[in-house]
C-alpha positions as CSV (number, residue, x, y, z in Angstrom):
1,M,-50.6,22.7,-15.5
2,Q,-46.8,22.9,-15.5
3,L,-44.1,21.2,-13.5
4,H,-40.8,23.1,-12.9
5,F,-37.6,21.8,-11.3
6,S,-35.0,24.4,-10.2
7,P,-31.4,24.0,-11.6
8,S,-30.1,23.2,-8.2
9,M,-32.9,20.6,-7.6
10,R,-33.7,22.4,-4.3
11,S,-37.3,23.3,-5.3
12,I,-40.3,21.8,-7.3
13,T,-43.1,24.1,-8.5
14,I,-46.5,23.0,-9.8
15,S,-48.5,25.8,-11.5
16,C,-51.7,26.0,-13.4
17,S,-53.7,28.5,-15.5
18,N,-55.7,29.9,-12.6
19,G,-52.6,31.3,-11.0
20,F,-52.3,28.9,-8.1
21,I,-48.7,28.0,-7.3
22,G,-47.7,25.1,-5.1
23,L,-44.1,25.3,-4.0
24,M,-42.1,22.6,-2.1
25,K,-38.5,23.3,-1.1
26,I,-35.9,21.1,0.5
27,K,-33.0,22.9,2.3
28,V,-29.9,21.3,3.6
29,A,-28.3,22.9,6.6
30,A,-24.5,23.5,6.6
31,R,-23.5,21.3,9.6
32,H,-21.4,18.3,10.3
33,I,-23.3,15.1,10.7
34,S,-22.2,11.5,11.2
35,Y,-22.5,8.8,8.5
36,R,-25.1,7.0,10.7
37,T,-27.3,10.1,10.9
38,L,-26.9,10.7,7.2
39,F,-27.9,7.1,6.5
40,H,-31.0,7.4,8.6
41,T,-31.9,10.8,7.1
42,I,-31.6,9.5,3.5
43,L,-33.6,6.4,4.4
44,I,-36.4,8.4,5.9
45,L,-36.5,10.9,3.0
46,A,-36.5,8.0,0.5
47,F,-39.7,6.6,2.1
48,L,-41.5,9.9,3.0
49,L,-40.7,12.3,0.1
50,P,-42.5,10.3,-2.6
51,F,-45.6,10.1,-0.3
52,V,-45.5,13.8,0.6
53,F,-44.9,14.7,-3.1
54,I,-48.0,12.7,-4.1
55,L,-50.1,14.4,-1.5
56,T,-48.9,17.8,-2.5
57,A,-49.5,17.0,-6.2
58,V,-53.0,15.8,-5.5
59,V,-54.0,18.9,-3.5
60,T,-52.5,21.2,-6.2
61,L,-54.2,19.3,-9.0
62,E,-57.5,19.7,-7.2
63,D,-57.1,23.5,-7.3
64,C,-55.9,23.5,-10.9
65,L,-58.7,21.4,-12.2
66,G,-61.4,22.9,-9.9
67,R,-62.6,19.5,-8.8
68,R,-61.9,17.2,-5.8
69,L,-60.1,14.0,-6.6
70,G,-60.3,12.6,-3.1
71,P,-57.4,10.9,-1.4
72,R,-58.6,7.4,-1.8
73,F,-55.2,6.3,-0.5
74,L,-56.3,7.3,3.0
75,G,-59.6,5.5,2.8
76,R,-61.8,8.7,3.1
77,V,-62.3,12.2,1.6
78,D,-61.1,15.2,3.5
79,D,-61.9,18.9,3.0
80,S,-58.4,20.2,2.8
81,G,-54.8,19.3,2.2
82,Q,-53.8,20.4,5.7
83,R,-56.4,18.0,7.2
84,L,-55.0,15.3,5.0
85,V,-51.4,15.9,6.3
86,R,-52.7,16.1,9.9
87,D,-54.4,12.7,9.6
88,F,-51.3,11.2,8.2
89,Y,-49.3,12.5,11.2
90,K,-51.9,11.0,13.5
91,I,-51.6,7.6,11.8
92,L,-47.8,7.8,12.2
93,N,-48.2,8.5,15.9
94,Q,-50.6,5.6,16.4
95,V,-48.4,3.2,14.5
96,N,-45.4,4.3,16.6
97,A,-47.3,3.5,19.8
98,E,-48.4,0.0,18.7
99,E,-46.7,-3.3,18.2
100,I,-45.7,-4.2,14.7
101,P,-48.1,-6.9,13.4
102,H,-46.6,-10.4,13.8
103,G,-45.6,-12.0,10.5
104,L,-45.5,-8.7,8.6
105,K,-43.8,-9.4,5.3
106,L,-41.2,-6.8,4.5
107,P,-40.1,-5.9,1.0
108,A,-36.4,-6.2,0.2
109,S,-36.1,-2.8,-1.4
110,F,-37.9,0.5,-1.9
111,S,-38.8,-0.4,-5.5
112,Q,-40.5,-3.5,-4.2
113,L,-42.3,-1.5,-1.6
114,V,-43.7,0.8,-4.3
115,S,-44.7,-2.2,-6.4
116,D,-46.4,-3.9,-3.4
117,M,-48.3,-0.6,-2.6
118,K,-49.5,-0.4,-6.2
119,N,-50.5,-4.1,-6.4
120,N,-52.1,-4.4,-3.0
121,Q,-53.5,-0.9,-2.6
122,Y,-52.1,-0.4,0.9
123,D,-53.7,2.2,3.0
124,A,-51.7,4.8,5.0
125,R,-51.7,2.7,8.2
126,T,-50.2,-0.4,6.5
127,F,-47.7,1.8,4.7
128,A,-46.6,3.4,8.1
129,F,-46.2,-0.1,9.6
130,M,-44.1,-1.2,6.7
131,L,-42.0,1.9,6.9
132,R,-41.4,1.5,10.7
133,A,-40.6,-2.2,10.4
134,M,-38.1,-1.6,7.5
135,M,-36.3,1.1,9.5
136,E,-36.1,-1.0,12.7
137,K,-34.7,-3.9,10.6
138,S,-32.1,-1.6,9.1
139,E,-31.2,-0.3,12.6
140,W,-30.8,-3.8,13.9
141,E,-28.6,-4.8,10.9
142,I,-26.4,-1.7,11.4
143,R,-26.0,-2.5,15.1
144,E,-25.1,-6.1,14.4
145,S,-22.6,-5.1,11.7
146,K,-21.0,-2.7,14.2
147,F,-20.6,-5.4,16.8
148,S,-19.0,-7.7,14.2
149,E,-16.7,-4.9,13.1
150,L,-15.6,-4.3,16.7
151,M,-15.1,-8.0,17.4
152,N,-13.0,-8.5,14.2
153,K,-10.9,-5.5,14.9
154,H,-10.3,-6.6,18.5
155,F,-9.1,-10.0,17.3
156,A,-6.9,-8.4,14.7
157,A,-5.4,-5.9,17.1
158,S,-4.9,-8.4,19.9
159,S,-3.4,-11.2,17.9
160,I,0.4,-11.7,17.3
161,P,1.3,-11.8,13.6
162,K,2.7,-15.1,12.5
163,G,6.0,-13.5,11.5
164,I,6.6,-11.8,14.8
165,H,5.7,-15.0,16.7
166,C,8.1,-16.9,14.6
167,L,10.8,-14.3,15.2
168,S,10.4,-14.6,19.0
169,L,10.5,-18.4,18.9
170,R,13.6,-18.5,16.7
171,L,15.5,-15.9,18.8
172,T,14.6,-17.7,22.0
173,D,15.8,-21.0,20.5
174,E,19.1,-19.3,19.5
175,Y,19.4,-17.9,23.0
176,S,19.1,-21.3,24.6
177,S,21.5,-23.1,22.1
178,N,24.1,-20.4,21.6
179,A,26.4,-19.6,24.5
180,H,27.6,-16.4,22.8
181,A,24.0,-15.2,22.7
182,R,23.7,-15.6,26.5
183,K,26.6,-13.2,27.2
184,Q,25.9,-10.5,29.8
185,L,24.4,-7.3,28.5
186,P,25.8,-4.8,28.7
187,P,29.4,-6.0,28.9
188,P,31.0,-5.4,32.3
189,E,33.1,-2.5,31.0
190,L,29.9,-0.7,30.0
191,L,28.0,-1.2,33.2
192,P,29.0,2.3,34.6
193,L,27.1,3.9,31.7
194,L,23.8,2.6,33.1
195,S,23.9,5.3,35.8
196,N,26.1,7.9,34.1
197,K,24.0,11.1,34.2
198,S,26.0,12.7,31.4
199,Y,24.4,10.3,28.9
200,H,20.9,10.4,27.5
201,H,18.8,7.7,29.1
202,F,15.8,6.2,27.3
203,I,13.4,3.7,29.0
204,L,11.4,1.3,26.8
205,S,8.8,-1.1,28.2
206,T,7.9,-3.8,25.7
207,D,7.0,-7.4,24.9
208,N,7.3,-6.9,21.1
209,I,10.8,-7.6,19.8
210,L,10.3,-6.2,16.4
211,A,8.6,-3.0,17.6
212,A,11.4,-2.5,20.2
213,S,14.0,-2.9,17.5
214,V,12.3,-0.1,15.5
215,V,12.3,2.2,18.5
216,V,16.0,1.6,19.2
217,A,17.0,1.8,15.5
218,S,15.1,5.0,14.8
219,T,16.4,6.7,17.9
220,V,20.0,5.8,17.1
221,Q,19.8,6.7,13.4
222,S,18.1,10.0,14.1
223,S,20.6,11.1,16.8
224,Q,23.5,13.5,16.2
225,K,25.4,11.8,19.1
226,P,24.3,8.1,19.1
227,E,27.3,7.3,21.3
228,K,25.7,9.2,24.1
229,I,22.5,7.1,24.1
230,V,21.7,4.5,26.7
231,F,18.6,2.3,26.4
232,H,17.0,0.6,29.4
233,V,14.6,-2.0,28.1
234,I,12.0,-3.4,30.5
235,T,10.4,-6.7,29.3
236,D,8.9,-9.9,30.7
237,K,10.5,-13.3,31.1
238,K,9.1,-14.8,27.9
239,T,10.5,-11.9,25.8
240,Y,13.9,-11.5,27.5
241,A,15.7,-14.3,25.7
242,G,14.7,-13.1,22.2
243,A,15.3,-9.5,23.1
244,N,18.9,-10.2,23.9
245,L,19.5,-11.1,20.2
246,S,17.8,-8.2,18.5
247,D,20.2,-6.2,16.5
248,T,18.4,-3.1,16.5
249,T,3.8,-3.0,20.0
250,P,-21.0,0.1,20.3
251,R,-18.9,1.8,23.3
252,T,-19.9,-0.6,26.1
253,F,-19.3,-3.6,23.9
254,A,-16.0,-2.1,22.8
255,S,-15.0,-1.5,26.5
256,K,-15.8,-5.1,27.3
257,L,-13.5,-6.2,24.4
258,Q,-10.8,-3.8,25.6
259,A,-11.0,-5.4,29.1
260,R,-9.8,-8.6,27.5
261,S,-7.0,-7.1,25.6
262,P,-3.4,-7.9,26.8
263,K,-2.7,-4.2,26.5
264,Y,-4.8,-3.5,29.6
265,I,-3.9,-6.4,31.7
266,S,-0.2,-6.5,31.2
267,L,1.8,-5.2,34.2
268,L,4.4,-3.7,31.7
269,N,1.9,-0.9,31.1
270,H,1.8,0.1,34.7
271,L,5.6,-0.2,35.4
272,R,6.3,3.4,34.4
273,I,4.8,4.5,37.7
274,Y,7.8,2.8,39.4
275,I,10.5,4.5,37.3
276,P,12.0,6.5,40.2
277,E,12.5,3.3,42.2
278,L,13.7,1.2,39.3
279,F,16.4,3.8,38.3
280,P,17.5,5.3,41.6
281,N,20.8,6.7,40.2
282,L,19.2,8.7,37.4
283,D,17.7,12.2,37.5
284,K,16.2,12.7,34.0
285,V,14.9,10.1,31.5
286,V,12.8,9.9,28.4
287,F,10.2,7.1,28.5
288,L,9.1,5.7,25.1
289,D,6.2,3.4,24.1
290,D,7.1,0.6,21.7
291,D,4.7,1.9,19.0
292,V,6.6,5.1,18.4
293,V,9.2,6.0,15.7
294,I,11.9,8.7,16.4
295,Q,12.5,10.8,13.3
296,H,14.7,13.7,14.7
297,D,17.4,14.1,17.3
298,L,15.9,14.0,20.8
299,S,19.0,15.4,22.7
300,P,17.4,18.8,23.0
301,L,14.8,17.2,25.3
302,W,17.3,17.1,28.1
303,E,17.7,20.9,27.8
304,I,14.0,21.6,28.5
305,D,13.3,23.2,31.8
306,L,10.3,21.5,33.4
307,E,10.0,24.3,35.9
308,G,9.9,22.1,38.9
309,K,7.3,19.7,37.3
310,V,7.7,16.0,37.0
311,N,6.3,15.1,33.6
312,G,7.0,16.8,30.3
313,A,4.2,15.9,27.9
314,V,2.3,17.1,24.9
315,E,-1.2,18.3,25.7
316,T,-4.0,16.8,23.6
317,C,-6.8,19.4,23.9
318,K,-5.6,21.8,21.2
319,G,-4.1,21.5,17.8
320,E,-4.9,21.4,14.1
321,D,-6.2,17.9,14.1
322,E,-9.6,18.3,15.8
323,W,-10.1,14.5,16.0
324,V,-6.8,13.6,17.8
325,M,-6.1,16.9,19.6
326,S,-9.4,17.5,21.3
327,K,-9.1,15.4,24.4
328,H,-10.2,16.7,27.8
329,F,-10.9,14.8,31.0
330,R,-14.5,14.3,30.0
331,N,-13.2,12.0,27.2
332,Y,-11.6,9.6,29.7
333,F,-13.7,9.8,32.9
334,N,-17.2,8.9,34.0
335,F,-18.4,12.1,35.5
336,S,-21.7,10.5,36.6
337,H,-19.6,8.8,39.3
338,P,-19.6,11.0,42.5
339,L,-15.9,10.6,43.2
340,I,-15.0,11.7,39.7
341,S,-17.4,14.6,39.6
342,K,-16.2,15.8,43.0
343,N,-12.5,15.7,42.3
344,L,-12.0,16.4,38.6
345,D,-12.9,19.1,36.1
346,P,-14.4,17.7,32.8
347,D,-12.8,20.6,30.9
348,E,-9.3,20.1,32.1
349,C,-6.8,19.4,29.3
350,A,-5.5,15.9,28.9
351,W,-1.9,15.0,27.9
352,A,-0.3,12.0,26.2
353,Y,1.7,9.0,27.2
354,G,4.1,7.6,24.6
355,M,7.0,10.1,24.8
356,N,7.5,11.7,28.1
357,I,10.4,13.5,29.8
358,F,10.5,12.6,33.5
359,D,12.4,14.6,36.2
360,L,13.0,11.7,38.6
361,S,14.5,14.0,41.3
362,A,11.3,16.1,41.4
363,W,9.2,12.9,41.2
364,R,10.7,11.4,44.3
365,K,9.5,14.4,46.3
366,T,5.9,13.7,45.5
367,N,3.2,11.1,46.3
368,I,2.4,10.4,42.7
369,R,2.8,6.6,43.0
370,E,0.6,6.4,46.2
371,K,-2.1,8.5,44.5
372,Y,-2.0,6.3,41.5
373,H,-2.5,3.2,43.7
374,S,-5.3,4.8,45.7
375,W,-7.3,5.6,42.6
376,L,-6.8,2.1,41.1
377,R,-8.3,0.7,44.3
378,E,-11.3,3.0,44.1
379,N,-11.9,2.0,40.5
380,L,-11.7,-1.7,41.4
381,K,-14.3,-1.0,44.2
382,S,-16.5,0.7,41.6
383,N,-16.3,-2.4,39.2
384,L,-14.0,-0.5,36.8
385,T,-16.7,2.1,36.0
386,M,-14.8,5.3,36.9
387,W,-12.8,5.7,33.7
388,K,-12.0,4.2,30.3
389,L,-9.7,1.2,30.5
390,G,-6.0,1.8,30.2
391,T,-3.1,3.3,32.1
392,L,-3.6,6.9,31.0
393,P,-6.7,7.8,33.1
394,P,-5.2,7.0,36.5
395,A,-2.0,8.7,35.4
396,L,-4.0,11.9,34.5
397,I,-5.2,11.9,38.1
398,A,-1.8,11.0,39.7
399,F,0.2,13.5,37.8
400,K,-2.4,16.3,38.2
401,G,-0.5,19.5,38.9
402,H,2.9,17.9,38.0
403,V,2.8,18.2,34.2
404,H,4.8,20.7,32.1
405,P,3.4,21.1,28.5
406,I,6.0,20.7,25.7
407,D,5.7,21.7,22.1
408,P,3.4,19.4,20.1
409,S,6.0,19.0,17.4
410,W,7.9,16.7,19.7
411,H,5.2,14.1,19.8
412,M,2.6,13.5,17.0
413,L,-0.3,11.1,18.0
414,G,-3.1,9.2,16.3
415,L,-1.3,7.2,13.6
416,G,-2.9,4.0,14.9
417,Y,-6.5,5.2,14.6
418,Q,-6.6,8.4,12.4
419,N,-6.7,7.5,8.8
420,N,-6.7,11.1,7.7
421,T,-3.4,12.0,9.3
422,N,-1.6,14.8,7.5
423,I,1.5,13.3,5.8
424,E,3.4,16.6,5.8
425,S,2.9,16.9,9.6
426,V,4.1,13.3,10.0
427,K,7.3,14.1,8.2
428,K,8.0,17.1,10.4
429,A,7.3,15.5,13.8
430,A,10.2,14.4,16.0
431,V,8.3,11.4,17.4
432,I,5.3,9.8,15.6
433,H,3.1,7.6,17.7
434,Y,1.0,4.7,16.3
435,N,-1.4,4.8,19.3
436,G,-4.6,3.0,18.6
437,Q,-5.5,-0.5,17.3
438,S,-4.0,-0.1,13.8
439,K,-0.4,-0.8,14.6
440,P,2.0,-0.7,11.6
441,W,3.1,-4.3,12.1
442,L,-0.5,-5.5,11.8
443,Q,-2.6,-6.1,8.6
444,I,-5.1,-3.5,9.8
445,G,-2.4,-0.8,9.9
446,F,-2.9,2.1,7.5
447,E,-0.9,1.4,4.3
448,H,0.1,5.1,3.7
449,L,1.5,5.4,7.3
450,R,3.3,2.1,7.5
451,P,6.4,3.2,5.5
452,F,7.4,5.6,8.3
453,W,7.8,2.5,10.5
454,T,9.1,-0.2,8.1
455,K,12.0,2.0,7.0
456,Y,13.7,1.1,10.3
457,V,13.1,-2.7,10.0
458,N,16.3,-4.5,9.0
459,Y,14.9,-6.9,6.4
460,T,18.3,-8.2,5.6
461,N,18.6,-9.8,9.0
462,D,18.6,-13.6,8.8
463,F,16.0,-14.1,11.5
464,I,13.6,-11.6,9.9
465,R,14.1,-13.1,6.5
466,N,13.6,-16.7,7.7
467,C,10.3,-15.7,9.4
468,H,9.1,-14.2,6.2
469,I,8.6,-10.7,7.7
470,L,8.5,-8.9,4.3
471,E,8.4,-5.2,3.7
472,S,4.9,-4.3,2.6
């Protein structure tokens, strides 16, 4: 009898002098699988392959030696190897339908399982129960680990870093104690610029002073005509004082955590729907989120013809990055809800918030705001089950038919949740967006992507130095 392993380890052959050959091959399909699926596959193979190999070897040896060894492991003697395998499948099905025996002691590792089988001479039924119990235990541990990961990441993403909190407090204190800091912004002589249509008007909604300073600094430093830029910063009362001094933000379980995130309950995130009313004297603006960085001159945006549409945005259903740029309506909406399935197409392309060109003149001729409010009310009636939390889903509905796609190079997304972002693509993008939980000012931010943000932080500023906001 001879035992042969192929060089690729994809086949095992047992042969003997009478010419019988038993061949067992393991083939791996070329397909993409998740880490979780891979883990379960390896676990199953680790338990089953030794058992199957032993059964195959026993049957082959019987033919080689011309005698029946008998599968004592199964507690009885069968007439064929096929019968032996069928009986084992039958045992597996029976075990799957029964309750796991109470108090079953599980081994801590596969090697311990093998040792216990050898010492205690387990039959196939006991082995199957042990295998099932070990797999269910592993599944439970994976699920608990995922919950812990989601909880920890939620706290990390929702918390305010100590340095940024310190900065806000110190600036607020300076505002209250320094009369010069409380001077009117902008100065009276510059007030006409706020409605001058020949300037490039940017709107920024934020409650993060440091993040806002990066947006402003990167926009000004990247512009060929910084003197033509006007920033309109929308903030809340607690942030206003500090901002005046800045010299330059399992699926069901995750959804419940998101519902408690300030990002989804802050009115600042919904204010962009009121831009036409907030800025009645402007016709065209660029709206920026506070987690973006501007790397190139944005003045050409004002030359883009939106062709009668309201919202110039980058579509997110096509692009080189299949993870970030593969978003359709099905990724945001619950199509099992009758109102959603009746009014929306799951294959419709989504678009991105974060850097948008708005034609306010065209917007004022539409019912976008009323449509937005109407769908918010419907979602409240449905106990927030119609779409994923956030301001983008209701905007996808409200702006339906009013979006003009712009070139993706204007707005690169995913730097806050895509670790495999292409660095060369980041360098070329006009605007990079750290959308996602891993913001660059947080410890959970991606180290290799943070420098594109930190280069615009003024670390020589006294307030930043005194709050120990250090360049990482």
